[in-house]
Structure formats: structure tokens, C-alpha cells
C-alpha positions in Angstrom: 77.8 -12.9 59.1 78.0 -15.9 56.9 81.4 -17.3 57.8 83.9 -18.2 54.8 84.0 -22.1 54.4 86.2 -23.7 52.1 86.0 -26.4 49.5 86.1 -29.1 51.9 84.4 -27.7 54.4 81.3 -27.0 51.7 81.7 -30.6 50.7 81.6 -31.8 54.5 78.7 -29.9 55.1 76.4 -31.1 52.1 77.4 -34.5 52.9 76.5 -33.9 56.5 72.7 -33.0 55.2 72.7 -36.4 54.2 73.6 -35.3 49.9 75.6 -38.5 48.5 79.0 -36.8 46.7 80.8 -40.0 44.9 83.4 -37.7 44.2 84.9 -35.4 46.1 87.6 -34.1 43.6 85.5 -33.7 40.9 82.3 -31.7 43.3 85.3 -29.2 44.8 86.0 -28.2 40.8 82.8 -28.2 40.1 82.0 -25.9 42.5 85.0 -23.9 42.3 83.9 -22.8 38.8 80.2 -22.3 38.8 79.4 -21.0 42.0 78.6 -22.6 45.6 75.6 -20.5 46.1 74.1 -20.7 42.4 74.1 -24.2 42.5 72.9 -25.2 46.1 70.9 -22.4 47.2 69.6 -22.0 43.8 68.6 -25.5 42.9 69.1 -28.1 45.9 65.9 -27.8 47.5 64.2 -29.8 45.0 66.0 -32.7 46.4 65.4 -31.8 49.9 63.0 -33.5 52.2 63.3 -30.4 54.5 65.4 -27.9 55.3 68.9 -28.8 55.0 67.9 -32.3 55.2 68.4 -34.5 51.7 65.9 -37.2 50.1 67.9 -40.4 51.0 69.0 -41.1 47.4 69.8 -37.3 46.2 72.9 -36.8 44.9 75.2 -33.5 43.6 75.2 -35.0 40.2 71.1 -34.7 40.2 71.4 -30.9 41.6 73.9 -30.3 38.9 72.0 -31.7 36.0 68.8 -29.9 37.0 71.2 -26.4 37.1 72.7 -27.5 33.6 69.4 -28.2 32.4 67.9 -24.8 33.4 70.4 -23.5 31.6 69.9 -25.0 28.4 65.9 -23.8 29.0 67.2 -20.7 29.2 69.4 -20.7 26.0 66.8 -22.5 24.1 63.9 -20.0 25.2 66.2 -16.9 24.5 66.7 -18.2 20.8 63.4 -18.7 20.1 62.6 -15.1 21.5 65.4 -13.4 19.4 63.8 -14.9 16.5 60.2 -13.6 18.0 61.9 -9.7 18.6 63.2 -9.7 14.5 59.7 -10.5 13.5 57.8 -7.7 15.6 60.5 -5.5 14.7 60.0 -5.6 11.1 56.7 -5.7 11.3 56.4 -2.7 13.7 58.7 -0.4 11.2 56.9 -1.1 8.3 53.4 -0.1 9.5 54.9 2.9 11.8 56.5 4.0 8.0 53.2 3.5 6.5 51.1 5.4 8.7 54.3 8.1 8.4 55.3 8.0 4.5 57.5 10.6 4.1 57.7 12.5 7.9 61.5 12.5 8.7 62.1 11.6 12.4 58.1 10.8 12.4 58.8 8.8 15.8 60.2 11.8 17.6 56.9 13.9 17.3 54.9 13.0 20.1 52.1 13.3 17.7 52.8 9.8 16.2 51.5 8.5 19.0 48.6 8.0 21.3 47.3 11.2 22.8 46.4 9.4 26.0 50.0 8.3 26.7 52.3 11.7 26.5 54.4 11.0 29.7 55.0 7.3 28.4 55.9 8.7 24.8 57.9 11.4 25.9 60.4 8.7 27.7 60.3 7.2 24.2 60.9 10.0 22.1 63.9 11.0 24.4 65.5 7.6 24.3 65.5 7.1 20.6 66.7 10.9 20.7 69.6 10.0 22.8 70.3 7.3 20.6 70.6 9.2 17.4 72.9 11.5 18.7 74.9 9.2 20.4 75.6 6.9 17.0 75.5 10.2 14.4 78.9 10.6 14.6 79.9 6.9 15.0 81.1 6.0 11.1 80.8 2.2 11.7 77.0 2.8 12.1 74.0 2.4 10.0 72.9 5.5 12.0 75.8 7.7 10.9 75.0 6.9 7.1 71.8 7.6 7.4 71.5 10.8 9.2 74.5 12.8 7.1 74.0 11.1 3.9 69.7 10.9 3.9 69.3 13.9 6.4 66.7 11.1 8.2 67.1 7.7 10.1 64.5 5.7 9.2 62.6 3.2 11.8 63.6 0.3 10.1 67.3 1.7 10.7 66.5 2.4 14.4 64.9 -0.5 15.4 67.7 -2.4 15.5 69.5 -0.3 18.4 66.1 -0.7 20.6 65.8 -3.2 23.5 63.0 -5.9 23.4 61.9 -3.8 26.3 61.6 -0.4 23.9 59.9 -2.1 21.2 56.8 -3.4 23.3 56.7 0.5 25.1 57.0 2.1 21.7 54.1 -0.5 20.4 52.2 -0.1 23.4 51.9 3.8 23.0 51.0 3.7 19.2 47.9 4.9 18.1 45.0 2.0 17.8 45.0 1.8 14.2 48.5 1.2 14.0 48.5 -1.6 16.8 45.2 -3.2 15.0 47.4 -3.9 12.1 50.3 -4.9 13.7 48.3 -7.4 15.1 46.7 -8.6 12.2 50.1 -9.1 10.5 50.8 -11.5 13.5 47.7 -13.8 12.6 49.7 -15.4 9.7 52.0 -17.0 12.6 49.0 -17.3 15.2 47.0 -19.1 11.9 49.8 -21.4 11.1 50.9 -22.6 14.5 47.2 -23.0 15.6 45.6 -24.5 12.4 42.4 -22.3 12.7 41.0 -18.6 11.7 41.2 -16.5 14.8 41.0 -12.6 15.5 44.2 -11.4 17.9 43.5 -7.9 20.0 46.0 -5.2 20.3 45.6 -5.7 24.4 46.4 -9.4 24.0 49.3 -8.4 21.6 50.7 -6.1 24.2 50.1 -8.7 26.8 52.0 -11.3 25.7 54.7 -9.3 24.7 55.6 -8.0 28.2 55.7 -11.4 29.6 57.6 -12.6 26.8 60.4 -9.5 27.1 60.3 -10.8 31.5 61.3 -14.1 30.6 63.8 -12.9 28.0 65.4 -10.4 30.7 65.7 -14.0 33.0 67.6 -15.8 30.4 69.6 -12.9 29.2 70.9 -12.3 32.6 71.2 -16.0 33.2 69.1 -15.9 36.1 67.2 -18.9 37.8 64.0 -20.0 35.3 63.0 -22.6 37.2 59.8 -21.8 39.1 60.0 -17.9 37.7 56.5 -16.3 37.0 55.7 -13.0 35.5 54.0 -10.1 36.8 51.0 -10.4 35.4 48.8 -13.4 33.5 48.6 -12.9 29.9 45.5 -11.7 28.8 43.4 -14.9 27.9 42.9 -15.6 24.0 40.8 -18.7 23.9 42.3 -19.9 20.5 45.4 -20.2 22.1 45.0 -21.2 25.6 42.4 -23.6 24.8 44.6 -25.9 22.8 47.2 -25.9 25.8 44.5 -26.3 28.1 44.9 -23.0 29.9 41.4 -22.0 31.1 40.3 -18.2 31.7 40.7 -18.8 35.7 44.1 -20.7 35.1 47.4 -18.5 36.2 49.0 -17.5 33.0 52.5 -16.0 34.1 54.6 -18.9 34.3 57.6 -20.5 32.1 54.9 -23.0 30.3 52.5 -20.4 29.4 55.0 -18.2 27.8 56.3 -20.9 26.1 52.9 -21.3 24.5 52.8 -17.4 23.9 55.5 -17.8 21.7 53.6 -19.1 18.8 51.9 -16.1 18.4 55.5 -14.2 17.4 57.3 -17.1 15.5 56.8 -19.3 12.6 55.4 -23.0 12.9 59.3 -24.2 11.7 60.8 -22.1 14.5 58.2 -22.7 17.4 58.0 -26.7 16.2 62.1 -26.4 16.7 61.3 -24.8 20.1 58.9 -27.1 21.4 61.2 -30.2 20.3 64.3 -28.9 21.4 62.4 -28.5 24.7 60.9 -32.1 24.5 64.4 -33.3 24.7 65.9 -31.4 27.0 63.4 -32.8 29.4 63.7 -36.5 28.2 67.4 -35.9 28.9 66.6 -34.8 32.4 64.4 -37.4 33.4 67.2 -40.6 32.5 69.4 -38.5 35.0 66.8 -38.2 38.0 67.0 -40.5 41.1 65.9 -39.2 43.7 62.3 -37.2 42.3 60.9 -37.4 39.0 60.8 -35.1 36.3 57.4 -34.2 36.8 58.4 -32.2 40.0 60.3 -30.1 37.8 57.8 -30.1 35.1 55.8 -28.4 37.8 57.6 -26.0 38.7 58.0 -24.5 35.4 54.7 -24.8 34.6 54.5 -27.9 32.1 51.8 -30.2 32.3 52.6 -33.7 33.9 54.4 -36.0 31.5 54.7 -33.6 28.9 58.0 -34.9 27.5 56.3 -37.6 26.7 54.2 -36.4 23.8 55.4 -37.0 20.4 57.4 -34.2 18.6 55.8 -31.4 16.8 57.0 -32.0 12.7 59.4 -29.5 11.5 
């Protein structure tokens, strides 16, 4: 059983392990307000030469800077994913409405989905029904307005009440003809960002969205992003991955891979902002590291060596 340690004891332990702490009072305040476990257990290992032994020049400030950088990475990626989420919700709602015009509550009908995926569809329709049932009596909601004034809640209304994972599941279970239209609509982003004409399959689209969803969850719950890997490799998309030096046999499940995938779901300006913000954050961190190099950290996110030294994208 781990014994309770005072702030002074925690600092003394770090010093015994070779970590340089220049301002004990400031460090105690930081540990108290930011959680010793999250900072030390989550980020200090990158400054160690062996278990429980820090590199000769490692400092507490370096660990804090890496901890803060990871938070900035999560915030930056999360904002870009919200942009992608908005785009994909809008496209999906439009194409679904187009396919089932004038059919009330079409998204509650299992016949509106792929007939081969009945069990998954039942889960989705059940959740949609619960959302409507819960919100229809709340006067401040758009669901209440449409339910009581129009006798229907269109899909473009209910999508705003769905989580990103729900949207991904919904798209994954749509008929192939609707999936094809959605993936073709995304080509406006893809062709713009890649500067080339290409094709984009529903299988690739769903695979990309699943990995983006995993990164989104890490960011939303403020878990450690550094070294995170998704459950599966994203489907290989030659037009995209070749531009980022990711081969068919490359692992495509890390943060860098997911960063690349976002270019398929956001505009050129939005992706440039994402790219440039991350680059700026990396360059700042580089100046604050002394015991290790920035490339050690870039590698843990999956970014290529010296990626931060590349020029910014035009905004």
C-alpha cells in the first residue's frame, strides 16, 4: 500500500532521484494544484536514465513544460476535431434527408439503414428515441419546438444532440449509397488540402472517423495524449498517406497519423491553423528542454524528426 507523503516529502524524493528543483516553494504549490500523480507518473519518465533515476541535467521545470505542452496539444486538436465534427454532421444530415424526403422520423426506422447490421442499428435507433423522448418536454430545446409544432424532429435538428461517436456509428450503418455520397462530399476538403484529384471510399472514411473519435475522447477527458495509440491502423489512403511519408506497412494509429487524417474533414484554412499552431507549440517547447531533445517528444507522438522546423502552411 502506497503511503501518504507530504509535499515536502514528495520534493525530497524527487531530489533523491536526481531531479533538479530550484524553487521548492513554487514546486510545492504546482504539485498541490496540478496533482503529483498526473505530472510525475505521467511525464517524468521521459527525463529518466533508468527507473527512479533522472538524467543528470533534468529539471522539474522541464517536466512541467512537457505536461503543459501535452495539454496544449489536446486543446489544439480538440478544436480542429470540433470543426470536423460540425462538417460531418451537416453533410450526413443533408444526405440522409435527401434519401428519405418527407418521411417523418426516418432515422428511427431500421429500414433506413444497412439491412446487414440490424443489431447495431437497433442500438442507434433506441438512443435516438430516448433523446427525443427526453427533450420533447423541455421548452428551451429545438426538439421541443419541432416535436410540438411540426410533428417531426428532422435529422438536422437531432444531430446537434448526438455525440461524435454516435455520428460515426450512424454513418457506419447507413446504406452504401448514402455513405458514398458523404465520402464524395468530403472530397472538397481532401482535394483542397492535398492539391490533387482523388477518390475516397466509405471504408476509408469510417476508419478515419473512428481514429479521430478515439483522439477526441482523450482530449475531451484530459487524459495523456503523449504516446497514445488508437486501437487500429487507419485504412491506407495513398493520396493522403504518401504525402506524409506513411507507407502501406506503416503504423497509422498514433497522434501524427490522426493529425494527417483531419485534412480530410476540415478546410484548407482550418488545417493550416491546426498545423501552424502545433508547429508553434513544438518550437516553444524545444527552447525549454535541456536534458532531452524535442525529437524525443516528437517521436512519442509519431511526428517525423525535426517536423517543427518545417515552414508554416499558408493561412
